[in-house]
C-alpha positions as CSV (number, residue, x, y, z in Angstrom):
1,X,-14.4,-26.6,-9.5
2,X,-14.5,-27.3,-5.8
3,X,-14.1,-24.2,-3.8
4,X,-11.2,-24.8,-1.5
5,X,-10.3,-21.1,-1.1
6,X,-10.9,-18.9,1.9
7,X,-13.3,-16.3,0.5
8,X,-16.5,-18.1,1.3
9,X,-15.2,-20.3,4.1
10,X,-16.7,-20.0,7.5
11,X,-14.7,-18.4,10.3
12,X,-13.5,-21.2,12.6
13,X,-12.2,-20.8,16.2
14,X,-8.6,-21.5,15.1
15,X,-8.9,-18.5,12.7
16,X,-7.0,-18.6,9.4
17,X,-4.7,-21.3,10.5
18,X,-7.7,-23.7,10.1
19,X,-7.5,-23.1,6.3
20,X,-5.1,-25.3,4.4
21,X,-4.2,-22.8,1.7
22,X,-3.4,-19.9,4.1
23,X,-1.4,-22.3,6.2
24,X,0.7,-23.2,3.2
25,X,1.2,-19.5,2.2
26,X,2.1,-18.6,5.8
27,X,4.6,-21.5,6.2
28,X,6.3,-20.8,2.9
29,X,6.5,-17.1,3.6
30,X,7.7,-17.6,7.2
31,X,10.5,-20.0,6.1
32,X,11.5,-17.6,3.3
33,X,11.6,-14.7,5.8
34,X,13.8,-16.8,8.1
35,X,16.3,-17.3,5.2
36,X,16.1,-13.6,4.4
37,X,16.8,-12.7,8.1
38,X,19.9,-14.8,7.9
39,X,21.0,-13.0,4.7
40,X,20.3,-9.6,6.2
41,X,23.0,-10.3,8.7
42,X,25.3,-12.5,6.6
43,X,25.4,-10.3,3.4
44,X,26.9,-7.2,5.0
45,X,29.2,-9.3,7.1
46,X,30.5,-11.0,3.9
47,X,31.5,-7.6,2.8
48,X,32.8,-6.3,6.1
49,X,34.5,-9.4,7.5
50,X,35.4,-11.4,4.4
51,X,36.2,-8.6,2.0
52,X,37.2,-5.9,4.5
53,X,34.6,-3.3,3.1
54,X,34.2,0.1,4.8
55,X,31.0,2.1,5.5
56,X,30.6,3.5,2.0
57,X,31.0,0.0,0.4
58,X,28.5,-1.4,2.9
59,X,26.1,1.4,2.0
60,X,26.5,0.7,-1.7
61,X,25.7,-3.0,-1.1
62,X,22.6,-2.2,0.8
63,X,21.6,0.3,-1.9
64,X,22.0,-2.3,-4.7
65,X,19.4,-4.5,-3.1
66,X,16.8,-1.8,-3.4
67,X,17.9,0.0,-6.6
68,X,15.7,-2.3,-8.8
69,X,12.6,-0.6,-7.4
70,X,13.7,2.5,-9.4
71,X,14.4,0.4,-12.5
72,X,11.4,-2.0,-12.8
73,X,9.1,-1.2,-9.8
74,X,6.5,0.7,-11.8
75,X,6.0,-1.7,-14.7
76,X,6.2,-4.7,-12.4
77,X,2.6,-4.4,-11.4
78,X,1.5,-4.6,-15.1
79,X,3.7,-7.5,-15.8
80,X,2.4,-9.4,-12.7
81,X,-1.1,-8.8,-14.1
82,X,-0.1,-10.3,-17.4
83,X,1.9,-13.3,-16.1
84,X,-0.2,-14.2,-13.1
85,X,0.6,-13.6,-9.4
86,X,1.3,-17.2,-8.4
87,X,3.5,-17.7,-11.5
88,X,5.5,-14.6,-10.5
89,X,5.9,-15.8,-7.0
90,X,7.2,-19.2,-8.0
91,X,9.6,-17.8,-10.6
92,X,11.0,-15.1,-8.4
93,X,11.7,-17.6,-5.6
94,X,13.5,-19.9,-8.0
95,X,15.7,-17.1,-9.4
96,X,16.6,-16.2,-5.8
97,X,17.7,-19.7,-5.1
98,X,20.3,-19.6,-7.9
99,X,21.6,-16.1,-7.0
100,X,22.1,-16.7,-3.3
101,X,23.6,-20.1,-3.8
102,X,26.2,-18.6,-6.1
103,X,27.9,-16.6,-3.2
104,X,29.1,-19.6,-1.1
105,X,30.0,-21.4,-4.3
106,X,32.3,-18.5,-5.3
107,X,33.7,-18.3,-1.8
108,X,34.5,-22.0,-1.7
109,X,36.2,-21.6,-5.1
110,X,38.2,-18.7,-3.8
111,X,36.8,-16.3,-6.5
112,X,34.4,-14.2,-4.4
113,X,34.7,-10.5,-5.0
114,X,32.8,-7.4,-4.0
115,X,31.6,-7.0,-7.6
116,X,30.0,-10.4,-7.3
117,X,28.2,-9.4,-4.1
118,X,26.9,-6.2,-5.8
119,X,25.6,-8.2,-8.8
120,X,23.9,-10.7,-6.6
121,X,22.3,-7.9,-4.5
122,X,21.1,-6.1,-7.6
123,X,19.6,-9.2,-9.3
124,X,18.1,-10.6,-6.1
125,X,16.7,-7.2,-5.4
126,X,15.0,-7.3,-8.9
127,X,13.4,-10.6,-8.0
128,X,12.3,-9.1,-4.7
129,X,10.5,-6.3,-6.5
130,X,8.2,-8.9,-8.2
131,X,7.9,-11.1,-5.1
132,X,7.0,-8.1,-2.8
133,X,4.4,-6.7,-5.2
134,X,2.9,-10.1,-6.0
135,X,2.6,-11.1,-2.3
136,X,0.7,-7.9,-1.5
137,X,-1.8,-8.5,-4.3
138,X,-2.0,-12.3,-3.8
139,X,-3.3,-12.3,-0.3
140,X,-6.7,-10.7,-1.2
141,X,-7.1,-13.6,-3.7
142,X,-7.3,-16.0,-0.8
143,X,-9.0,-13.9,2.0
144,X,-12.2,-12.0,2.4
145,X,-11.7,-8.3,3.1
146,X,-12.6,-8.6,6.8
147,X,-9.9,-11.4,7.1
148,X,-7.0,-9.3,5.7
149,X,-5.9,-7.7,9.0
150,X,-5.7,-11.1,10.6
151,X,-3.9,-12.6,7.6
152,X,-1.4,-9.8,7.4
153,X,-0.9,-9.9,11.2
154,X,-0.2,-13.7,11.0
155,X,2.1,-13.3,8.1
156,X,4.0,-10.4,9.7
157,X,4.1,-12.2,13.0
158,X,5.6,-15.3,11.3
159,X,8.1,-13.1,9.6
160,X,9.1,-11.4,12.8
161,X,9.3,-14.7,14.6
162,X,11.6,-16.0,11.8
163,X,13.7,-12.9,12.3
164,X,14.2,-13.8,15.9
165,X,15.8,-17.1,15.0
166,X,17.4,-15.9,11.7
167,X,20.0,-13.4,13.1
168,X,21.0,-15.9,15.8
169,X,21.5,-18.6,13.2
170,X,23.3,-16.1,11.0
171,X,25.6,-15.3,13.9
172,X,26.4,-18.9,14.6
173,X,26.9,-19.7,10.9
174,X,29.2,-16.8,10.5
175,X,31.2,-17.8,13.5
176,X,31.4,-21.5,12.7
177,X,31.4,-21.6,8.9
178,X,32.0,-18.1,7.5
179,X,29.6,-15.4,6.4
180,X,29.1,-16.7,2.9
181,X,27.5,-20.0,4.1
182,X,24.6,-18.0,5.6
183,X,23.4,-17.2,2.1
184,X,23.1,-20.9,1.3
185,X,20.4,-21.1,4.1
186,X,18.5,-18.4,2.3
187,X,18.7,-20.3,-1.0
188,X,17.1,-23.4,0.7
189,X,14.4,-21.2,2.3
190,X,13.3,-20.0,-1.2
191,X,13.0,-23.6,-2.3
192,X,10.7,-24.2,0.6
193,X,8.6,-21.2,-0.4
194,X,8.2,-22.7,-3.9
195,X,7.1,-26.0,-2.6
196,X,4.4,-24.3,-0.4
197,X,3.1,-22.3,-3.4
198,X,2.8,-25.3,-5.6
199,X,0.7,-27.1,-3.0
200,X,-1.9,-24.3,-2.8
201,X,-5.1,-25.6,-4.3
202,X,-7.0,-22.4,-4.9
203,X,-5.9,-21.2,-8.3
204,X,-9.0,-19.3,-9.4
205,X,-7.3,-15.9,-9.9
206,X,-3.9,-17.1,-11.2
207,X,-4.8,-16.6,-14.9
208,X,-2.9,-13.7,-16.5
209,X,-5.0,-10.6,-17.2
210,X,-5.4,-9.7,-20.8
211,X,-5.6,-5.9,-20.7
212,X,-4.9,-4.6,-24.2
213,X,-3.9,-1.1,-23.0
214,X,-0.2,-0.2,-23.5
215,X,2.2,-0.7,-20.7
216,X,2.9,3.0,-20.2
217,X,-0.8,3.8,-19.9
218,X,-1.4,1.1,-17.3
219,X,1.5,2.3,-15.2
220,X,0.2,5.9,-15.4
221,X,-3.2,4.7,-14.2
222,X,-1.7,3.2,-11.0
223,X,0.4,6.3,-10.3
224,X,-2.6,8.7,-10.9
225,X,-4.8,6.7,-8.6
226,X,-2.2,6.9,-5.7
227,X,-1.5,10.6,-6.4
228,X,-5.1,11.7,-6.3
229,X,-6.2,9.7,-3.3
230,X,-5.6,11.6,0.0
231,X,-5.2,8.4,2.1
232,X,-2.9,6.6,-0.3
233,X,-0.9,9.7,-1.0
234,X,-0.3,10.3,2.7
235,X,0.7,6.7,3.2
236,X,3.1,6.9,0.3
237,X,4.8,10.0,1.7
238,X,5.1,8.5,5.2
239,X,6.5,5.3,3.8
240,X,9.1,7.0,1.6
241,X,10.6,9.1,4.5
242,X,10.4,6.3,7.0
243,X,12.2,3.9,4.6
244,X,14.9,6.4,3.9
245,X,15.6,6.7,7.6
246,X,15.5,3.0,8.3
247,X,17.8,2.3,5.3
248,X,20.3,4.9,6.5
249,X,20.4,3.4,9.9
250,X,20.6,-0.2,8.6
251,X,23.5,0.7,6.3
252,X,25.7,1.5,9.2
253,X,24.2,-0.7,11.9
254,X,26.6,-3.6,11.6
255,X,29.6,-1.3,11.7
256,X,28.1,0.7,14.6
257,X,27.7,-2.4,16.7
258,X,31.1,-3.8,15.9
259,X,33.2,-0.6,15.9
260,X,31.4,1.6,18.4
261,X,29.9,-0.9,20.8
262,X,32.5,-3.6,20.6
263,X,30.1,-6.4,19.6
264,X,31.5,-9.6,18.0
265,X,30.2,-10.5,14.5
266,X,28.2,-13.3,16.0
267,X,26.6,-10.9,18.5
268,X,25.3,-8.6,15.7
269,X,22.8,-11.4,14.9
270,X,21.6,-11.8,18.4
271,X,21.0,-8.1,18.9
272,X,19.0,-8.0,15.6
273,X,16.8,-10.7,17.1
274,X,15.7,-8.2,19.7
275,X,14.1,-6.1,17.0
276,X,12.4,-9.2,15.6
277,X,10.9,-9.9,19.0
278,X,9.4,-6.4,19.0
279,X,8.0,-7.2,15.5
280,X,6.2,-10.3,16.9
281,X,4.6,-8.2,19.6
282,X,3.7,-5.4,17.1
283,X,1.9,-7.9,14.8
284,X,0.1,-9.5,17.7
285,X,-1.1,-6.1,19.0
286,X,-2.3,-4.8,15.6
287,X,-5.9,-6.1,15.9
288,X,-6.5,-5.4,19.6
289,X,-5.2,-1.8,19.2
290,X,-7.3,-1.1,16.1
291,X,-10.4,-2.6,17.7
292,X,-10.1,-0.3,20.7
293,X,-8.8,2.9,19.1
294,X,-9.7,2.5,15.4
295,X,-7.4,1.8,12.4
296,X,-6.4,5.4,11.8
297,X,-6.0,6.5,15.5
298,X,-4.4,3.2,16.4
299,X,-1.6,3.7,13.8
300,X,-1.0,7.3,14.9
301,X,-1.0,6.3,18.6
302,X,1.6,3.6,17.9
303,X,3.9,5.9,15.9
304,X,3.7,8.8,18.4
305,X,4.2,6.8,21.5
306,X,6.4,3.8,20.5
307,X,8.9,5.0,17.8
308,X,10.6,7.5,20.1
309,X,12.1,4.5,22.0
310,X,14.5,4.4,19.0
311,X,16.4,7.2,20.6
312,X,17.8,4.6,22.9
313,X,19.9,3.1,20.0
314,X,22.4,6.0,19.6
315,X,22.7,6.4,23.4
316,X,23.9,2.8,23.8
317,X,27.4,2.1,25.1
318,X,29.6,-1.1,25.3
319,X,28.9,-3.6,28.0
320,X,25.7,-3.3,30.0
321,X,24.7,-0.3,27.8
322,X,23.9,-2.8,25.1
323,X,20.6,-3.4,26.9
324,X,19.5,0.1,25.9
325,X,20.1,-0.8,22.2
326,X,18.2,-4.1,22.4
327,X,15.2,-2.5,24.3
328,X,15.0,0.5,22.0
329,X,15.2,-1.6,18.8
330,X,12.5,-4.0,20.1
331,X,10.0,-1.3,20.9
332,X,10.7,0.8,17.8
333,X,10.4,-2.2,15.5
334,X,7.2,-3.2,17.2
335,X,5.6,0.1,16.5
336,X,6.7,0.1,12.8
337,X,5.4,-3.5,12.3
338,X,2.0,-2.6,14.0
339,X,1.6,0.3,11.6
340,X,2.6,-1.8,8.6
341,X,0.1,-4.5,9.3
342,X,-2.8,-2.0,9.6
343,X,-1.8,0.2,6.7
344,X,-1.1,-2.8,4.4
345,X,-4.4,-4.4,5.2
346,X,-6.1,-1.0,4.5
347,X,-4.6,-0.7,1.1
348,X,-5.6,-4.3,0.1
349,X,-9.2,-3.6,1.1
350,X,-9.4,-0.1,-0.2
351,X,-8.1,-0.3,-3.7
352,X,-10.4,-1.7,-6.5
353,X,-9.3,-5.2,-7.4
354,X,-8.6,-4.3,-11.1
355,X,-6.1,-1.7,-10.0
356,X,-4.5,-3.5,-7.0
357,X,-1.4,-4.8,-8.7
358,X,-0.6,-1.4,-10.3
359,X,-1.4,0.6,-7.2
360,X,0.7,-1.8,-5.0
361,X,3.6,-1.5,-7.4
362,X,3.4,2.3,-7.7
363,X,3.2,2.7,-3.9
364,X,6.0,0.2,-3.2
365,X,8.2,1.8,-5.9
366,X,7.8,5.2,-4.4
367,X,8.4,3.9,-0.9
368,X,11.3,1.6,-1.8
369,X,13.0,4.1,-4.1
370,X,14.1,6.0,-1.0
371,X,15.9,3.0,0.4
372,X,18.9,3.0,-1.9
373,X,19.1,6.7,-1.4
374,X,19.0,6.3,2.4
375,X,21.6,3.5,2.3
376,X,24.0,5.7,0.3
377,X,23.3,8.7,2.6
378,X,23.9,6.6,5.6
379,X,27.2,5.3,4.3
380,X,28.4,8.8,3.3
381,X,27.4,10.2,6.7
382,X,29.1,7.3,8.4
383,X,32.3,8.2,6.6
384,X,32.1,12.0,7.1
385,X,30.4,12.4,10.5
386,X,31.0,9.0,12.2
387,X,28.7,6.1,13.0
388,X,27.0,7.4,16.1
389,X,26.0,10.8,14.7
390,X,24.6,9.0,11.7
391,X,22.4,6.7,13.9
392,X,21.1,9.8,15.7
393,X,20.2,11.6,12.4
394,X,18.4,8.6,11.0
395,X,16.4,7.8,14.2
396,X,15.3,11.4,14.5
397,X,14.2,11.4,10.8
398,X,12.2,8.2,11.4
399,X,10.3,9.9,14.3
400,X,9.7,13.0,12.1
401,X,8.1,10.8,9.4
402,X,5.0,10.2,11.6
403,X,4.2,13.9,11.2
404,X,3.3,13.2,7.5
405,X,0.4,11.1,8.7
406,X,-0.6,13.5,11.4
407,X,-0.9,16.3,8.8
408,X,-3.2,14.1,6.6
409,X,-6.9,13.0,6.7
410,X,-5.8,10.2,9.1
411,X,-6.0,12.6,12.0
412,X,-9.7,13.4,11.3
413,X,-11.1,9.9,11.3
414,X,-11.2,7.0,13.8
415,X,-11.2,4.3,11.2
416,X,-9.8,4.2,7.6
417,X,-12.4,3.6,4.9
418,X,-13.0,0.0,3.8
419,X,-13.4,0.7,0.1
420,X,-12.6,3.4,-2.3
421,X,-15.2,5.8,-3.6
422,X,-14.9,8.9,-5.8
423,X,-15.9,11.0,-2.8
424,X,-12.6,10.0,-1.1
425,X,-10.7,12.0,-3.8
426,X,-12.6,15.2,-3.3
């Protein structure tokens, strides 16, 4: 077979964009993220504007998207091994097409209900479990270890750039055609991702793994590896708390902007684009920051100096005060994205290839499991304490999550290790 992959390819001046397969993966993922950015705005607005949902209902809808991580997250890594990463990516995208297209179809037929939205959120969230875990494990199939930070930065940068345009398109679509139509944009974006995946030529690692061990044993192996390792364990605890805080904030963010800050539904999308711009900057800064300060110190520096800007969000007021919200969101998201690029690349390099799917699924399950909890907590606090106090609580919790990395081996090293060894667990 002709080697068209990236592992042995020379590094060209244009970087990874000089490689056809990575360009296809990047294009498909970026287009899909654009559609998801539209849905992130449109789905809660369908509930709030079209179906007149309150804070608790909005929190339940957000929780339904992430609940599948609790149900299938752990065995997903084993199933991905058995079915093949690329086959899972193609299948998950096709399922998502059908699910998201069903919402505008129901709306046009006059039969859309909140129960329908919950079901779509739950099933699409299940597909997202497999897509998320398979994407994390698929990138090392195409890239050499030293290329992973660049690859993740480019993928995250593309995703953030898509999120700049996505909320704006969502706002325009909601204003002009209704919130449900925004989900049709997401359905089309998943089709584009399928086309890009089918055009990738390098298929050397897409054959399913034939591990005869029982499902439960393979799941336990992934969990045990994460639990024993000091670096992965600290990363898991940080991600779990940070995701809970972000989910709690996001569950009430649309209502906070509309009810507390007087923003029109279309403006919710434009303000969300400010956070995406910060994400573009965070992805671009990941490699320069880690080259200068190291991978471990660079992450800690970003979290300690950048995420406190999130305190500007709950201090925002209507009118000119919205600039505080936009600035705080942009800087806070930039710091989170920078950390995600570096830490995600570290995990892909560090974990032995034979365990990568299982470790990724175990780690992501533990991290994502707190998202539905955070969404429900955010909705309940919004009902009981009010929207602004809820935003305060969640932003303070996000800042506190950085302490979990400071209290770990991350603070004692300049750079995170490139590969696992038994000594790392001692």
